N, C-alpha and C positions, 0 to 999 in steps of 0.2 A: 342898707340900700343907699345911704349917703356916701359910701366910699367907692362908687363907680360900678358896683355890682348890679346886675339886672335880675329881677325876680323870675323864677321859673314860669309863673303864670303869664307875666308880660312877654317872656320869650316865646312861649307856646302860642300866645295870641298873635304875635308878629309873624311867626312861622306859618300859622294857618292863613293869615292874610296874604303872605307871600305866595303860598301854594295856590290859593284861589286866583290871585292875579296872574300867575304864570299859566295856570290852566286855561284861563280866558285868552291869554296871549297866544298860547299854543294852538288854540282852535283858529284864531285869526291868521296865524302864520301858516297853518295848514291850507286854509283857503287861498292865501296869497301865493303859496308855493304851487298849488294846482293851477291858478290863473297864470302864474309865471311860466310853468312848464308847458301849458297849452299855447302860450305866446311863443315859446321856443319852437313848437311844432309849426306855427305860422311862419316864423323866421326861417326855418329849414326849408319851407316851401317856397320862399321868395328867392332863394339862391337858385342857380341853374338846376333845372329838373330834367331828368332823362325822359325821353318820349314814351318809353314803356310805362313809367310811373303815371304819366298823363293819361294814357289809354286806359289803364286799370282804374284810375280815379274817375274818368269820364264814364266808364261802364258802371261803376258803383253809384255815381250821382244820378245817372239816367234812370237806373232801376229804382233808386230812392225817390226821385221826383214822380215817376209814373205810379208806383205802387205804395208810396209812403214809407215803406221799408222793404228790404229784400224779402222775397217770399220763398226762396229756396233754402232748405235747411240741409245743406251738404256739409258733412264733417270732413275734416282733412284725413287723407289716407295715411297709412303707416309709412309709406315711402315719403310723403310730404313731411310727416312728423320727424322722420330720420334726417331729412335735409335741414330742418330747423335745429335739431340737436347737433348736427355736424358743426354748425356755427355758434353753438351755445345759446340759441334763442329759445326762450320759453314759449309755450302756447300763449296765444293772445289773452285768454281768460286768466292767465297767471302772470301777466306783465304789467309793470308800472308805466306811468307816463314817461319817466326818465329813461327807462329801458327802451321803450319804443322810439323815443327821440334819438337815442344813440344808434339804434338799429337803422332808422331812416337815414341818418348821416352816413353810416357804413354802406347801405344799399345804394345811395346816390353815387358815392365814389366808386363802388364796385361795378355799377351799371355802365360806367364809361371807362372801365379798366381795359388795358390792351390785352389782358389775359382772357381768352375766350371762355374757359371753364368758369372763371369767377363771374364774368359778365352773364353767362347763362344761368348760373345759380342765383345771382342777384335778381334777375328778371323773374325767375321762378319763385323766389322768396316773396317778392312784392305781390305776386298773384296769390300765393298761399295766405298772406296776411289779409288780402281783400276777401278771400274765401272765408277765412275765420271771422272777419268782421261781419260779413253777410250772415253767417250762421248765428253769431251772437245777437245781431239785430232781429233776425227772424224768430229766434227763440226768446226774444224780449230780455236778453241779458241774464237769464235765470241761472246760467252756469257760472256766473261770477260769484265766487264764494266770499269775497272780502272787498270792502270799499277801497282798500289800498290798491287793488289790481284794477286800475282804470286806464290802462294803456290803450284800450280801444278808443277812448276819447281823443287821444293824441293822433292816432291813425286816421280817425274820421275827420279830424280838423285838418290834417295834412291833405287828405283827399279833397276836402272842400276848397282849400286854398289853391290847389293846382288844377282843379277841374274847370273847364270852360262852361260847364253846365250848372255851376253853383250860382244861386241868385244873390 
């Protein structure tokens, strides 16, 4: 031990302490990342927002204020699901905050596109996302299978930020 070698029991003890501290740190980092990602949703909302996004957000927020949560449990149709998959968008219940933030950035750019087909699809996609959010809220988020899929929080935060009916 005196010649610079470390005993295996001391090495194992140090490894265990390192693992415990990184586990605690990783849970803190996860919470920070979630906060940071939701802050990104708010920042996305502060940039120029298309009028169609504001109308969809206002509709969602009015329903939420009056009823507490959406009361309509409409699932998206196969045609709407196909439009989502055309642009490689996952259903909302299988989307992360990061994915939704990226989608919102795309949808904002596409909504002001000079190409009419892309603009039409972008407006329809934001309505589909609102419909999915209403369904998830009305069903009390029971179809969320994993806590990693919390993209609905980013979408709701975006709607809250851009709606004139948010308190």
